[in-house]
PyMOL CGO cylinders between C-alpha atoms (Angstrom):
from pymol import cmd
from pymol.cgo import CYLINDER

trace = [
    CYLINDER, 61.11, -32.83, -129.36, 63.06, -35.62, -131.07, 0.3, 1, 1, 1, 1, 1, 1,
    CYLINDER, 63.06, -35.62, -131.07, 64.39, -33.16, -133.66, 0.3, 1, 1, 1, 1, 1, 1,
    CYLINDER, 64.39, -33.16, -133.66, 65.51, -30.76, -130.93, 0.3, 1, 1, 1, 1, 1, 1,
    CYLINDER, 65.51, -30.76, -130.93, 66.99, -33.59, -128.87, 0.3, 1, 1, 1, 1, 1, 1,
    CYLINDER, 66.99, -33.59, -128.87, 68.95, -34.80, -131.92, 0.3, 1, 1, 1, 1, 1, 1,
    CYLINDER, 68.95, -34.80, -131.92, 70.26, -31.28, -132.48, 0.3, 1, 1, 1, 1, 1, 1,
    CYLINDER, 70.26, -31.28, -132.48, 71.28, -30.85, -128.83, 0.3, 1, 1, 1, 1, 1, 1,
    CYLINDER, 71.28, -30.85, -128.83, 72.97, -34.28, -128.70, 0.3, 1, 1, 1, 1, 1, 1,
    CYLINDER, 72.97, -34.28, -128.70, 74.71, -33.54, -132.01, 0.3, 1, 1, 1, 1, 1, 1,
    CYLINDER, 74.71, -33.54, -132.01, 76.04, -30.25, -130.67, 0.3, 1, 1, 1, 1, 1, 1,
    CYLINDER, 76.04, -30.25, -130.67, 77.61, -32.09, -127.77, 0.3, 1, 1, 1, 1, 1, 1,
    CYLINDER, 77.61, -32.09, -127.77, 79.03, -34.96, -129.82, 0.3, 1, 1, 1, 1, 1, 1,
    CYLINDER, 79.03, -34.96, -129.82, 80.66, -32.58, -132.33, 0.3, 1, 1, 1, 1, 1, 1,
    CYLINDER, 80.66, -32.58, -132.33, 82.13, -30.19, -129.74, 0.3, 1, 1, 1, 1, 1, 1,
    CYLINDER, 82.13, -30.19, -129.74, 85.87, -29.89, -129.17, 0.3, 1, 1, 1, 1, 1, 1,
    CYLINDER, 85.87, -29.89, -129.17, 87.26, -32.51, -126.82, 0.3, 1, 1, 1, 1, 1, 1,
    CYLINDER, 87.26, -32.51, -126.82, 90.37, -30.60, -125.77, 0.3, 1, 1, 1, 1, 1, 1,
    CYLINDER, 90.37, -30.60, -125.77, 88.85, -27.66, -123.94, 0.3, 1, 1, 1, 1, 1, 1,
    CYLINDER, 88.85, -27.66, -123.94, 85.91, -26.39, -121.99, 0.3, 1, 1, 1, 1, 1, 1,
    CYLINDER, 85.91, -26.39, -121.99, 82.63, -25.97, -123.87, 0.3, 1, 1, 1, 1, 1, 1,
    CYLINDER, 82.63, -25.97, -123.87, 79.56, -24.25, -122.52, 0.3, 1, 1, 1, 1, 1, 1,
    CYLINDER, 79.56, -24.25, -122.52, 76.15, -25.22, -123.83, 0.3, 1, 1, 1, 1, 1, 1,
    CYLINDER, 76.15, -25.22, -123.83, 73.20, -22.87, -123.64, 0.3, 1, 1, 1, 1, 1, 1,
    CYLINDER, 73.20, -22.87, -123.64, 70.84, -25.87, -123.70, 0.3, 1, 1, 1, 1, 1, 1,
    CYLINDER, 70.84, -25.87, -123.70, 71.18, -29.63, -123.66, 0.3, 1, 1, 1, 1, 1, 1,
    CYLINDER, 71.18, -29.63, -123.66, 69.13, -32.66, -124.62, 0.3, 1, 1, 1, 1, 1, 1,
    CYLINDER, 69.13, -32.66, -124.62, 68.20, -32.93, -120.94, 0.3, 1, 1, 1, 1, 1, 1,
    CYLINDER, 68.20, -32.93, -120.94, 66.03, -29.83, -121.41, 0.3, 1, 1, 1, 1, 1, 1,
    CYLINDER, 66.03, -29.83, -121.41, 63.89, -31.92, -123.78, 0.3, 1, 1, 1, 1, 1, 1,
    CYLINDER, 63.89, -31.92, -123.78, 62.93, -34.16, -120.87, 0.3, 1, 1, 1, 1, 1, 1,
    CYLINDER, 62.93, -34.16, -120.87, 61.76, -31.11, -118.95, 0.3, 1, 1, 1, 1, 1, 1,
    CYLINDER, 61.76, -31.11, -118.95, 59.65, -29.85, -121.86, 0.3, 1, 1, 1, 1, 1, 1,
    CYLINDER, 59.65, -29.85, -121.86, 58.14, -33.28, -122.48, 0.3, 1, 1, 1, 1, 1, 1,
    CYLINDER, 58.14, -33.28, -122.48, 57.25, -33.75, -118.82, 0.3, 1, 1, 1, 1, 1, 1,
    CYLINDER, 57.25, -33.75, -118.82, 55.82, -30.25, -118.59, 0.3, 1, 1, 1, 1, 1, 1,
    CYLINDER, 55.82, -30.25, -118.59, 53.53, -31.06, -121.50, 0.3, 1, 1, 1, 1, 1, 1,
    CYLINDER, 53.53, -31.06, -121.50, 52.63, -34.54, -120.18, 0.3, 1, 1, 1, 1, 1, 1,
    CYLINDER, 52.63, -34.54, -120.18, 54.36, -36.22, -123.12, 0.3, 1, 1, 1, 1, 1, 1,
    CYLINDER, 54.36, -36.22, -123.12, 56.36, -39.43, -123.09, 0.3, 1, 1, 1, 1, 1, 1,
    CYLINDER, 56.36, -39.43, -123.09, 60.10, -39.41, -122.56, 0.3, 1, 1, 1, 1, 1, 1,
    CYLINDER, 60.10, -39.41, -122.56, 61.14, -42.20, -124.89, 0.3, 1, 1, 1, 1, 1, 1,
    CYLINDER, 61.14, -42.20, -124.89, 63.85, -44.76, -124.23, 0.3, 1, 1, 1, 1, 1, 1,
    CYLINDER, 63.85, -44.76, -124.23, 65.64, -43.43, -127.33, 0.3, 1, 1, 1, 1, 1, 1,
    CYLINDER, 65.64, -43.43, -127.33, 65.86, -39.93, -125.88, 0.3, 1, 1, 1, 1, 1, 1,
    CYLINDER, 65.86, -39.93, -125.88, 67.26, -41.31, -122.62, 0.3, 1, 1, 1, 1, 1, 1,
    CYLINDER, 67.26, -41.31, -122.62, 69.80, -43.44, -124.55, 0.3, 1, 1, 1, 1, 1, 1,
    CYLINDER, 69.80, -43.44, -124.55, 70.90, -40.45, -126.63, 0.3, 1, 1, 1, 1, 1, 1,
    CYLINDER, 70.90, -40.45, -126.63, 71.37, -38.35, -123.50, 0.3, 1, 1, 1, 1, 1, 1,
    CYLINDER, 71.37, -38.35, -123.50, 73.63, -41.06, -122.05, 0.3, 1, 1, 1, 1, 1, 1,
    CYLINDER, 73.63, -41.06, -122.05, 76.01, -40.38, -124.97, 0.3, 1, 1, 1, 1, 1, 1,
    CYLINDER, 76.01, -40.38, -124.97, 76.62, -36.92, -123.51, 0.3, 1, 1, 1, 1, 1, 1,
    CYLINDER, 76.62, -36.92, -123.51, 79.00, -36.86, -120.58, 0.3, 1, 1, 1, 1, 1, 1,
    CYLINDER, 79.00, -36.86, -120.58, 78.25, -33.42, -119.19, 0.3, 1, 1, 1, 1, 1, 1,
    CYLINDER, 78.25, -33.42, -119.19, 79.95, -31.93, -116.17, 0.3, 1, 1, 1, 1, 1, 1,
    CYLINDER, 79.95, -31.93, -116.17, 77.78, -32.54, -113.12, 0.3, 1, 1, 1, 1, 1, 1,
    CYLINDER, 77.78, -32.54, -113.12, 77.72, -28.80, -112.31, 0.3, 1, 1, 1, 1, 1, 1,
    CYLINDER, 77.72, -28.80, -112.31, 75.11, -26.86, -114.25, 0.3, 1, 1, 1, 1, 1, 1,
    CYLINDER, 75.11, -26.86, -114.25, 74.94, -23.07, -114.21, 0.3, 1, 1, 1, 1, 1, 1,
    CYLINDER, 74.94, -23.07, -114.21, 71.51, -21.58, -114.73, 0.3, 1, 1, 1, 1, 1, 1,
    CYLINDER, 71.51, -21.58, -114.73, 70.16, -18.09, -114.98, 0.3, 1, 1, 1, 1, 1, 1,
    CYLINDER, 70.16, -18.09, -114.98, 66.80, -17.62, -113.29, 0.3, 1, 1, 1, 1, 1, 1,
    CYLINDER, 66.80, -17.62, -113.29, 63.96, -15.78, -114.99, 0.3, 1, 1, 1, 1, 1, 1,
    CYLINDER, 63.96, -15.78, -114.99, 64.77, -12.09, -114.72, 0.3, 1, 1, 1, 1, 1, 1,
    CYLINDER, 64.77, -12.09, -114.72, 61.44, -10.35, -115.06, 0.3, 1, 1, 1, 1, 1, 1,
    CYLINDER, 61.44, -10.35, -115.06, 62.91, -6.84, -115.37, 0.3, 1, 1, 1, 1, 1, 1,
    CYLINDER, 62.91, -6.84, -115.37, 64.76, -7.73, -118.59, 0.3, 1, 1, 1, 1, 1, 1,
    CYLINDER, 64.76, -7.73, -118.59, 62.45, -10.49, -119.92, 0.3, 1, 1, 1, 1, 1, 1,
    CYLINDER, 62.45, -10.49, -119.92, 61.36, -9.84, -123.51, 0.3, 1, 1, 1, 1, 1, 1,
    CYLINDER, 61.36, -9.84, -123.51, 59.58, -11.90, -126.10, 0.3, 1, 1, 1, 1, 1, 1,
    CYLINDER, 59.58, -11.90, -126.10, 61.26, -12.46, -129.45, 0.3, 1, 1, 1, 1, 1, 1,
    CYLINDER, 61.26, -12.46, -129.45, 61.18, -15.01, -132.27, 0.3, 1, 1, 1, 1, 1, 1,
    CYLINDER, 61.18, -15.01, -132.27, 62.86, -17.63, -130.03, 0.3, 1, 1, 1, 1, 1, 1,
    CYLINDER, 62.86, -17.63, -130.03, 61.23, -16.74, -126.71, 0.3, 1, 1, 1, 1, 1, 1,
    CYLINDER, 61.23, -16.74, -126.71, 57.53, -16.75, -127.40, 0.3, 1, 1, 1, 1, 1, 1,
    CYLINDER, 57.53, -16.75, -127.40, 56.29, -17.72, -123.91, 0.3, 1, 1, 1, 1, 1, 1,
    CYLINDER, 56.29, -17.72, -123.91, 54.83, -15.19, -121.54, 0.3, 1, 1, 1, 1, 1, 1,
    CYLINDER, 54.83, -15.19, -121.54, 56.60, -14.75, -118.20, 0.3, 1, 1, 1, 1, 1, 1,
    CYLINDER, 56.60, -14.75, -118.20, 54.24, -17.13, -116.35, 0.3, 1, 1, 1, 1, 1, 1,
    CYLINDER, 54.24, -17.13, -116.35, 54.90, -19.91, -118.86, 0.3, 1, 1, 1, 1, 1, 1,
    CYLINDER, 54.90, -19.91, -118.86, 58.62, -19.20, -118.76, 0.3, 1, 1, 1, 1, 1, 1,
    CYLINDER, 58.62, -19.20, -118.76, 58.60, -19.63, -114.97, 0.3, 1, 1, 1, 1, 1, 1,
    CYLINDER, 58.60, -19.63, -114.97, 56.85, -23.01, -115.32, 0.3, 1, 1, 1, 1, 1, 1,
    CYLINDER, 56.85, -23.01, -115.32, 59.47, -24.08, -117.84, 0.3, 1, 1, 1, 1, 1, 1,
    CYLINDER, 59.47, -24.08, -117.84, 62.23, -22.91, -115.49, 0.3, 1, 1, 1, 1, 1, 1,
    CYLINDER, 62.23, -22.91, -115.49, 60.80, -25.00, -112.63, 0.3, 1, 1, 1, 1, 1, 1,
    CYLINDER, 60.80, -25.00, -112.63, 60.54, -28.05, -114.87, 0.3, 1, 1, 1, 1, 1, 1,
    CYLINDER, 60.54, -28.05, -114.87, 64.11, -27.65, -116.15, 0.3, 1, 1, 1, 1, 1, 1,
    CYLINDER, 64.11, -27.65, -116.15, 65.53, -27.22, -112.64, 0.3, 1, 1, 1, 1, 1, 1,
    CYLINDER, 65.53, -27.22, -112.64, 63.59, -30.22, -111.38, 0.3, 1, 1, 1, 1, 1, 1,
    CYLINDER, 63.59, -30.22, -111.38, 64.73, -32.36, -114.31, 0.3, 1, 1, 1, 1, 1, 1,
    CYLINDER, 64.73, -32.36, -114.31, 68.41, -31.57, -113.85, 0.3, 1, 1, 1, 1, 1, 1,
    CYLINDER, 68.41, -31.57, -113.85, 68.16, -32.25, -110.12, 0.3, 1, 1, 1, 1, 1, 1,
    CYLINDER, 68.16, -32.25, -110.12, 66.41, -35.57, -110.80, 0.3, 1, 1, 1, 1, 1, 1,
    CYLINDER, 66.41, -35.57, -110.80, 69.34, -36.47, -113.06, 0.3, 1, 1, 1, 1, 1, 1,
    CYLINDER, 69.34, -36.47, -113.06, 71.78, -35.77, -110.15, 0.3, 1, 1, 1, 1, 1, 1,
    CYLINDER, 71.78, -35.77, -110.15, 73.20, -32.52, -111.47, 0.3, 1, 1, 1, 1, 1, 1,
    CYLINDER, 73.20, -32.52, -111.47, 74.36, -29.82, -109.07, 0.3, 1, 1, 1, 1, 1, 1,
    CYLINDER, 74.36, -29.82, -109.07, 72.74, -26.53, -110.01, 0.3, 1, 1, 1, 1, 1, 1,
    CYLINDER, 72.74, -26.53, -110.01, 74.45, -23.21, -109.45, 0.3, 1, 1, 1, 1, 1, 1,
    CYLINDER, 74.45, -23.21, -109.45, 72.29, -20.13, -109.82, 0.3, 1, 1, 1, 1, 1, 1,
    CYLINDER, 72.29, -20.13, -109.82, 74.04, -17.33, -111.68, 0.3, 1, 1, 1, 1, 1, 1,
    CYLINDER, 74.04, -17.33, -111.68, 73.31, -14.00, -109.95, 0.3, 1, 1, 1, 1, 1, 1,
    CYLINDER, 73.31, -14.00, -109.95, 71.40, -11.26, -111.74, 0.3, 1, 1, 1, 1, 1, 1,
    CYLINDER, 71.40, -11.26, -111.74, 74.36, -9.04, -112.53, 0.3, 1, 1, 1, 1, 1, 1,
    CYLINDER, 74.36, -9.04, -112.53, 75.92, -7.47, -115.63, 0.3, 1, 1, 1, 1, 1, 1,
    CYLINDER, 75.92, -7.47, -115.63, 77.03, -9.83, -118.40, 0.3, 1, 1, 1, 1, 1, 1,
    CYLINDER, 77.03, -9.83, -118.40, 80.69, -9.41, -117.44, 0.3, 1, 1, 1, 1, 1, 1,
    CYLINDER, 80.69, -9.41, -117.44, 79.96, -10.06, -113.77, 0.3, 1, 1, 1, 1, 1, 1,
    CYLINDER, 79.96, -10.06, -113.77, 77.95, -13.17, -114.64, 0.3, 1, 1, 1, 1, 1, 1,
    CYLINDER, 77.95, -13.17, -114.64, 80.79, -14.45, -116.82, 0.3, 1, 1, 1, 1, 1, 1,
    CYLINDER, 80.79, -14.45, -116.82, 83.29, -13.73, -114.03, 0.3, 1, 1, 1, 1, 1, 1,
    CYLINDER, 83.29, -13.73, -114.03, 81.04, -15.57, -111.55, 0.3, 1, 1, 1, 1, 1, 1,
    CYLINDER, 81.04, -15.57, -111.55, 80.90, -18.66, -113.76, 0.3, 1, 1, 1, 1, 1, 1,
    CYLINDER, 80.90, -18.66, -113.76, 84.64, -18.63, -114.40, 0.3, 1, 1, 1, 1, 1, 1,
    CYLINDER, 84.64, -18.63, -114.40, 85.30, -18.33, -110.67, 0.3, 1, 1, 1, 1, 1, 1,
    CYLINDER, 85.30, -18.33, -110.67, 83.33, -21.55, -110.12, 0.3, 1, 1, 1, 1, 1, 1,
    CYLINDER, 83.33, -21.55, -110.12, 85.13, -23.75, -112.65, 0.3, 1, 1, 1, 1, 1, 1,
]
cmd.load_cgo(trace, "trace")
């Protein structure tokens, strides 16, 4: 998890400062994965996350069973993916983020939905 957390923190720290950036994942997700697997969330991970000043509004797309497919990046079955989703949502809420569920619509409609909220 430390390697992933370093990568996620690095992505944030090297992003453009003069515009809006969207991140598919963040270092905060690492906390969710660690907790889900009953592993320790180290002080270093928490300190690294503090370096990232994310917007307090987080958009998330719920598991969409009808289009869920496994691939080289998504190796979990749907039941495991739902457990991960619950852990991620819980972790962001515990960190005082406001979560906005993106509706299950076409890609364009989802993008329009997000843009309408920022």
